N, C-alpha and C positions, 0 to 999 in steps of 0.2 A: 720212590713214590712220584708218580706223574701228577702234574698240576694242570687243571683246565685253563685254557687261554682266557684272559680277561676281556670282556667286551668293552669297546671304546664308546662311551656314551656320546662323545662328540660326533663320531662317525655315524652312530645310529640317528642322532638328531638331524644330521645333514641329509641322510637318506629319506627321513620322514618329510623334511622341508622340501626336498626335491620332488617327492611324490605329490605333496600338497600343491606345489606350484604348477605341476603338470595338470592337476585337476582344475586349478584356477584358470589356466590357459584354455583348457577344453571348455570350461563353463563360459568363459568370455566369448569363445567362438559361437557357442549356442545362443548367448545373449545377443551377439551381433546379428546373427541370422534372424532372430525374433524381432529385434528393433528395426531391421530393414524390412521385414514383412509388415510390421505396423506402419512404417513410413510409406510403403506401397499402398496400403489401405487408405492412409490419409490423402495421398495423391489422387486416389480414385474418388474419394469424397469431394476433393477440390474440383475434379473434372465434372462430376455430376452437378455441382453447384455453380459452374462457371458462368452461366448466364442469369444467375439469381442474385438478388440484392440482399440475401440473407447474411446475418452477422456470422463471422467465423468464431468469435469468442462466445462460448456457451457456458456461462457460469454455473448454471444448474447441473448440466451434464458433467462438467468437470468436478463439481463438488460431490456428485454421486459416485463418480469413478474413484476419487480419493477415499471417500468413506467406505466404499465396498472393499477396496484393497486393504485399508487399515483394519477392517473387521476380519478379513481372511488371513491377515498376516500372523503367523505363529512364531516369528522370530527365527534367529536371534537379531535380525535386522530391526533396529529401533524404528518406531512409527514416524518420528520426525525425519529420519533419514529417508524412509520410504516416500514420504510426502514431498521432500525436496527433490528426490530423483524424478518423481512423476510430474512435478511441476515443470521441469525442464523437458520431459518427454512430451507433455501437452503443449508446451511452448513451441517445440519443433513441429509438432503436428499441425498447429495453427499456421505456422510459417509455410509449411508444405502445401496446405490447402490454398492459402492466398496470403501474400505478404501484408502485414498490418503496420500502419504508421501509428505510433502511440506518442502523444505529446504530453509534456509536463512542464512545470515551472522550472526553468533552468537557471544557470548553466548546468552542465553535467556535474553530478555530485551532490545535488540537493536531496533532502529527505524524500521529496516526492519521487525523484529519480530512483532512489534505492527501494522505495515502497513498490514502485512499478516493476522493477527487476525481480524483487523477492516474490511477488504474487504472479506476474505474467511471464516470468522467465526471460532468459538471456537472448532468445531467438527473435524477439520483437524488434521492429525498427523504431527505436526510441529517438525522438527529436525534441530538443529543448525549445522552450518559448520564453520570451522576455518578461511576460506577465501572465497572470491568471486570465485576464481579458483575452489575450491571444490564444490561450489554451481552449477556452470556451468557443471562441470564434472559429478556430480550426476544426473543432468537432462539429459545430453547427453547420459549417459550410461543406462538411465531408472531405475537407483536405486531409483530415486524420480520421481513422476509424474509432480510436479510443483516446480518452484523456484521463490523466491522473490528477486529482485535485485534493488538497487538504480541506476538511470540513470543520473539524473541531479537535481541541486538545483537552486532555483530562485535567490539566492544571490551569490553562489560560482561557478555556472556553472556545466559543465558535469563531471561525475565520469569517468575519462579516462580509468580506469581499466575495467569497464563494457564494454565499446566500444571495447577495445582490445580483450576481451574474446569472443565476438561475432565472431571475426576472427578465433579463435582457435577451437570453438565448434559448432557443427551442432544443434542449438536449434532454437526454433520459439517463437515469441512474441504472447502470448495469450490475454493479457489484459494490461491495464495501470491503475494506481491510482495516484492521486495527494493528498499528505498528508501534513497538516499543522504541522510544526515542532516548538517546543518550548523547550528550554533548562533550566535545573535547576542545581544549585550547590549543590552537595551531599557530605556528610561527616558522619563519625561515630558519632561525636558530636562536641561541641565547637562553636566558633564564626568565622565569616569571617576573622577577624583580626588575628586569630591563624593559618591560612592556609599558608603553606610554599611551597607546591607543588600542581599543578593542572594537572590531567590526563584526556585525552579524545581522541577521534578520531580526526585526523587533520582537517577535515571539521568542526566539532563542535567547535574546538578551534578557527578556522578562523571566524566562525559565531558569536563568543562571544569575539573577540579580543578587541574591544573598552571597553566593560564592564570590562574585565580583567585588562586592563591598568589603568582604573579609580579606580577600587576597590581592586585589588591585584597587584600593580605595582612591588612589590619585589618578588612575588611568581615565582617559576620555572615552566614553562609550558612544559609538557612532553607528546608527542604523544603516543597513545595506539592503539591496533588493532581495537577496537570498543568502543562505549560509555559504553556498558554493561561490557566489560572486564575492563574498567577503574574503574567502580563502584565496581567491585569485588576486584580490587587491593587495594582500599583505606580501605577496611575492615580490612586490616592487618597493616596499617600505621597510625601513629599519625601525626597530623598537615597536612594531605593530603586531597584533595577533588577531586571529579570527576564531569565532566559536562556530563549530560545525561538526559534521560527521567524521569520525576517526578515520574512515576509509579515504577521505579526501586527502589526508596527509600522504598516503601511498600514491594516490593519483598525481599529486602535484609536487611531490618531493619535499613536503614540509615536515617539521619536527613537531611531535606531540609533547607539549609542555605539561599538560594535565589531562586526565581522563575523568569521565563521569562527574562533571562539574555542575550538573543540573541540581537545583535545590531539593527536588523531590525525586527519589529513585524510581518511583512507580509512575513514569511519565509516558503516556500513550497518545498517539494521534490517530484519528479516524480519517481515512482517505476514501474517496469515492472514485469508481471507474465510471466515466460517462461516455455515452455514444449518441449518435444522431437518431438511432432507432430504439424502440422499446426492447427490453431484454426478452429472450425467448421464454416460452412457457416451461414451467417446471415447479419444483418445490419452493415456492416463493415464501420467505419467512417474514419479510418486512415490506412496508410501503412508505415512500416519502411523497409529500405533496405540499403545494402552496395554496393558501386560501386567504381571501379577504372577507370581512364580515360587515353586515349592515351596521350603520351608526345608530345603535339603539341599546338600551339597557338589557343585559342578560344574553347578548348575542353569543359571546364565547361560552358562557355556561350552557347554553342550549347544545352547542356542538359537543362539549365535553360529556354532557348527559347522554347524548346519542351514542357515543363511543362506550360509555359505561353500561348502557342498556344492552349492548351486544357483547359485553365482556371483552372488549378490545383494549389491550394495554397500550397506553400512550408512552412512547420511549423518549420523545423530544418535542418540545413546544417552544418556539422562539419567535419573537416579533421583530420585524425590521421596518424602518421607515419606507413608505411607498414613494418612489421617486416621482416628482412632478405633482404630488398631492400633499399639501400641507396637513400635518397632523393625522395622516392616514397611515395605516400599517398593514403589512402582509405577514402572515404567520407561516413559518416553516414547521411541518409536522412529520414525525416518524411514528408509524403504527406497527405493532407487532402482529401483522397479519397480511394476507394478500387480498386487497379489496376487490380484485378482479374476479375472485371466485363467486360462484352463484349464490352461496350462502350469505354473502355480504351485499348483494344487490339492493336490498331494501334500505340498509343503512346508508349506502352510497347515494341512493336517490334522496333520502332524508337530509344527508349532508349538503347535497347540491341545493336543495330547497331552502336550507337555513344559512347558506353562505352567499355572499355577493358574487364571488368567483371561486372556483376550485379547479386546480390543475394537478393531475397526478404526474409526478416526476418519474416514478418507476416503482416496480415491485421486484425484489431481488432476494437472493439467499443471504442469510446472516453471515458476516464475514469472519475469517480466521484471525487469530491473534499471532502475529509474526514478530520475531525479534530481529529488527534491522539494525540494531545498535552494535552488534558484535563486530569485532575486527578479525577477519579471516587470516590476517597476516601476523597475528599475535599468538603467543603461547598461552597456556592455561591461566597464567597470572596476569594476562592482559599486556604483556611486554613483547615488543617485536624482537625476534631472534637476531 
């Protein structure tokens, strides 16, 4: 009695894998051709705009592109993967049209730096500045096309210096980003018990204050200009640690002594992208402005009533001391609308009539929520391999 030969499942799998890899290689070639075709179109756009002062960064257009692709996506590619891929494609497209200088509070490795990379992509020419003042000055003078600035944190509130600098420099809000923030304790080596000094930006120290009291009660807490500057400082000090982004450990060769040490896990910072020109026209969701009011009873109430009359949602209202004017204040306001649209011209006129001064900082699309806290070099449990 003859027996049929048994099929080797291992050989069958190898054949299937070989065929799949051939299909992947063929698909990669098609993708490469399409990407180069898109790059060629971007270069053509750049040539047509060569003698124009138009902004290369088009937040409304880019938001529409991402939304349209996400709606058309039928999988299995996850939407967040699709968006990440296309953010880099859009970043390359901008670079091909015209190289952009993007400034941020440095040095390399600050949360502002990672926020800019996550939103604007790796192809931008990112340059660190020593202070927020230098960031605003570079954008206002058009030394840089864009700047990334922190505006407010969900736990610690507004970054007052950023609001004050809007009063000093003629810049415009182009876009906003909400970034999830997570802190790590970084050192050259050793253990938590060995740490005698902890450096970081004051906001980061505040956001980790309970953890520090519980785990390093005897350590001296020392403010630094930024989280990344703090990390560089501990490179040269024994028994010192910095609080900063976990990716900085990879950049500088530091050891991560503890992860996710922020007191509240739901920790978000809102960043703004600023430019020397107003943002391009498009589906503007929000408007930011600065206003001062007459010194009389009910002045603020009148402004709020005008907004309520038009059904405009007030997203943020904060007062700051007006420099050079004792006991005078300027209000930073976020509105959930585009006040440049024709339907809001009446209320805009009424606002100007009821304010001492009113300056529109920009109308822009509502920003995405991005997780910049993850460590791309760690495994699923958050440990480096």
